[in-house]
N, C-alpha and C positions, 0 to 999 in steps of 0.2 A: 562633641570631642566634649573628652574626661579631662584633657592630662592634666588641667593646672589641681585640680581636682587626687587629680593620681601623684602627683608628685608628689603635693604637700604631703597627702599621708604615705607617703614611704618615707619622709624627711624626721629624725629622729627627734623629739622635744627640744632639745638641748642647740638646734638649727630650727628654733625657733627663740631663742635666747639668745643671742649672738648680732645677726645680722645679718643683716638679707642679703644673697651672696644674685649674680646674675643670669644662675638659672632664674629663679622665680624671678627676679627686675623682665627677663626676653615675655617670662610666660604672666604676669600682668598688663606689662606693653601693648598685650595680644588686650584686653579690654578699652577702654579706651580709644586705640588706629581702630578694634574693628567699630564702631558704634557712632565712633566725627564724623564722618559722613555717611552714617542710616539714621533719615527723614523721618522716617517713622518704623513705630507706631511712637508719638510724639502730643505731650501734656505742655499746652503753647500761657495756661495764665493767661491767657488774652485778656486787656475788657477790650468789646466794640464799641464803639462811638457812632459808626453807623457801617453799613454793605461795602464800603471801602478799605475797610481795618480787615478780611475775611482773606486777609494770600495765605503762602501758605508756610510753613515757619523754614525755608533757606531763600524765602523772600523776603520774608521777615526778617531773618533772626542772618544775616550768612558768615558770617564768624560761628556762630555759638548755636546752631540746625541740629545736632545728632545728640544721642544718647538718650533723648529719649525726653527731653529737655529743660534749658536754657543751664539755669547751676551744673547739671551735672558735666552738658559739654565747657564747661571751663573750667570747674575743675580734673577735669579728662587730659585739656588742656597741659595744664600746672602739672598734672601728674606725668608725662609726658615730657615736658620736661626739667622736672626734676627726676627721674628715671635717667637723661639724657645724661645728669649732666655726672649723678653719680656714678655713669658705666655709661662712656664718651664710645666706649667700642659695640655696642648694642649692635648683635645684628638687622634689628630694624631703625639703626641710626640711619640712613636719608630718606626713610617714608617717614619720618617721625621728622626732620627739619622738611622734608616738601610736605607734610601735609600743616602744622603751623605753618609755613611757611604762605600757605595759601588760603587759607582760614584770615588769616593778620594782618590780608594786607590795610592796606591807607584805608582804598572805597569801604569793605566789610566793615572793617571800622567805623566809621563812618555814616553809614547807615544804621548801626546798633545805639551807634549815638543819635542818626536823629527818631528811631527808636523812644528811646528815651524823657526827647522832649518834647513826646506827647504830650496834652495837658492830663489827657485819662491815665493815661504809663506813667505817673509823675515817682509810685512806690511801684513800677516793676520790678519784683525779684531784693524787696527793703523784707531785710540784713541780708540775711543768705547767699545770692549772690553777691549781693556788693561785696560784700567776706570775699570769696570764691574771685573774685576780677580783683583784687589788689591782691591774695595773697601771691596773683598769676604772675602779674605786675612784678611783682619784692623776687618771681626767681626769673626773671626774663632783667629784668637791671641788668644784675655778674655772671650772668649764664659764660661760662667757658668757652662756646660756641658763639665766636663771632655773626653766625646767619640767627640763629635765634637771639640775641642779645639788640643784633639792630631792630628787632619787630621789638620790640620796647621803647618804641617812641612816637612808631603804628600803636600801639595798645594807650600810651598819656594817657592823651586829652580826655576817654574814657573815664579813666579811673581820676583823674584828676574832676571829672564831674559829679564824679560815683564824691568823690570825698570833699564835694561841695554841699550834698544831698545827706550827707554824714552828718555833718556839721549846722548843717540847719535842721535838722528833726529828732536830735537828739534830746537839744536843748527842750523840744516841747511835748516830749515821751517822759508823763507826770511819775509811770507808774512801770516798773519791768517789766518785757515781758517774759518767763518762764517756764515754756511747754518744750516739751524734749525732741522737736520740730524747725522744723527752716527758722522763725519767723523771731530763734532765744534770742533774745537783745543778749547776751554776754560772751557767749559765740561770735556771735557779727565782731564783737568792740574787740573779740582777743585778734584777729582777724587784721583786723585793721588797725588794731596796736602795735601790732610787730612788723608792719610792714611803714608805722610811722618810724618807728625804732631804724629797722634797718636802709630810710632812705631818710633821714636823720628829720621829721617833718617838726618842728617843736613844737608848731601853732596847733596841730594837728593832733599830736601824745599831751598837751593843754589839754584841750577839751575833752579827749578822750576821759584822761585822768579824773578830772573834775567831774567830769557822766557821770563814771560810773561809781568818784564814792556819795554822789548824790544819790547815786538808783539803791546803792546795796550797801554803803557804808552801816547801816544801822539796822544789818540783820542776824537772825539770830537763831543756832536749833535745827538747818536745814534739814528736812525728814526725807530721810535716804532712806526709811522702809516702804517711803510712798514712790518711792520708783520700781524699776521702770511703770510705766504708761503703754498703752498694749499698742502699743508703737510708733517709739522716739528709738533712734537715736546720735539723742544726744542727754546726755545726763543736766539734769538745768541746778542741780546743787552740784557738782562737778568744773562748769564752766562759768558759775561765779565765781566757788577758788578759782579758780586759774587766770581770772580774770582781775579781779583782787590779788593775788600773784606775781603780776604784771604792774600792776598801777604803785602800791601800796607798796613803802621797801619794811627791808624784809624782815624786821623783828616786830611792826606796826602790822605784819599779817599777817605772822604771827599768831599777835595775841589775835583778831579779828579771829583768823581759825581755828580755832580754840575754844570758839563762842558758834561761829556758826557752825561748826561739824567734828568737837570734843569725841567724836566715833574713831574718827581717821588714827584720833593718835593713841591706842588702846592696840599695843600689837600685839594683839589674838587677831583684831579687826581684818572679815568679810566679808565677801559680798557676794549675793547668787548672781551667778552671773546669767544674761540676760538669755531664757530658750524662745527660739523658733519654731511654731504649728507644721509651717505648709509656705515653704519656701519659692513658690512661684504666685504665692497676693503680695505682692509690690509695697502692702506697705505693712505685712507681720515683719518682713524679710528686712523693714529697718531697724531691728532687735540686732543681725549682726552688724551692722554699722557699729549703734551703741556699745556690741560689747568691744568694738575699736578705737569709741570716744573716748568710752568710761578708761583702755587703757597707755592713750597720749597722756592724758591728765594725769592721769597717778601716776608712771614713765618720770613726770614732768617733777609733780610735789619728789615723789623718793630720789631722784636723784638732783635738787636743788634744794632739802635738810636733813640733815644725818636722823635727827629723830622720827622719818616719816621715811627711814628706807625701808621696812616692814612693807609696803606698797607695792616694791618693788614685781613681790611675786601674785600679789595680786592682778598687776597688769598684765603679768606675766597668763593668768591662767585666762584671762577676756583677750588676751589676742592668739593666742591657741586655740581656744573656744572658736571660734570663729574663721583664723585664716583656714584652714580646709576645705571649708567649705565653697571659698570665691570662684567660682566653674566658672566653663567659658562658651555653658547652655546653658541660662536659666539669665534668659534678660532684664527680668526684672532686678535683681540684684550687679550681674554684674557690668550696667552703665553705673556705677559710681563706684563700687565697692571700693572698689583697688586703690580710692581718692582717702580714701580712712582706715584702710590696713597702708597703706605707707604714708598716712601724717602717725602714726602709728611706728611704723615701725620708725622714725623720722626722732622723736622722743627718744624709744630709746637707743637710738646708736647715740642721738649727743649726748647721753650721759657714760656710754661702754668710753667717751673720748677726753672727760675732765681724769 
């Protein structure tokens, strides 16, 4: 089936630059709904201590076993909760609530915690999966649907464990990880910061602020021309900018940003959109995710600083390029790209409400 592709291709450009419609939401919801309980194919990223560790994905991760890998399952759950917040009358409403309730049971989360407690899995999903887990926790904490909001207490013990892991790990990280994939330090800290702010966790906020400034405050002249690498789905430059925008006061951030990314302040700034040569290749299709992640950071900058308002157009160009190719017929992209598209829409709509 290709109805998502056909829908998006039938929409005029203005539909991309306004807001997410319920019809689009229905189709985006189908992607995580389809894969949350699809156990195979599966990439476990598992460390084996002995033969006893060899179990099926569902036995190892009863909450987050679908969607090809653990972190994609986590942000698939986030996507569904987020969509139901925005569109409480989605036709899939009861199916979403049923699946999230079944997956995020107390017993399932306890088994996830037991997996993280294994000594040889101490760094499992560090920090990409950790960050998305906190985003899911943040979404559930204040969800308007009582049945989803009740799941927040089920998930909280796992979130608390990962916060403790963050607080132990970051001071030991002598150098930031600047890749455009899962282990990017700034991206993980961005989602962690948003969680810490919304939960008013001042201790966690201060640790994140301190470590962000230690790792990134002396950086200058980020090499935008080096991006993207061949399988990026995050922009190292933009994720670092996004983090410093969060932790620094506005004027201090502007001073830092003009040294770190002076080209962004040029009114004629343009950035070549990332092209994908083969969307059946699970790594090459990452570049569609890069277009979405660039878009959400560019929207955030444009919305926050009048002198960067021209970045709105660049963000739109990235969003509209990759949005039409999210289909429900290509598992390499469909198991995760909806989450990235929704995050781009979140920052687009956040700006439109100002």
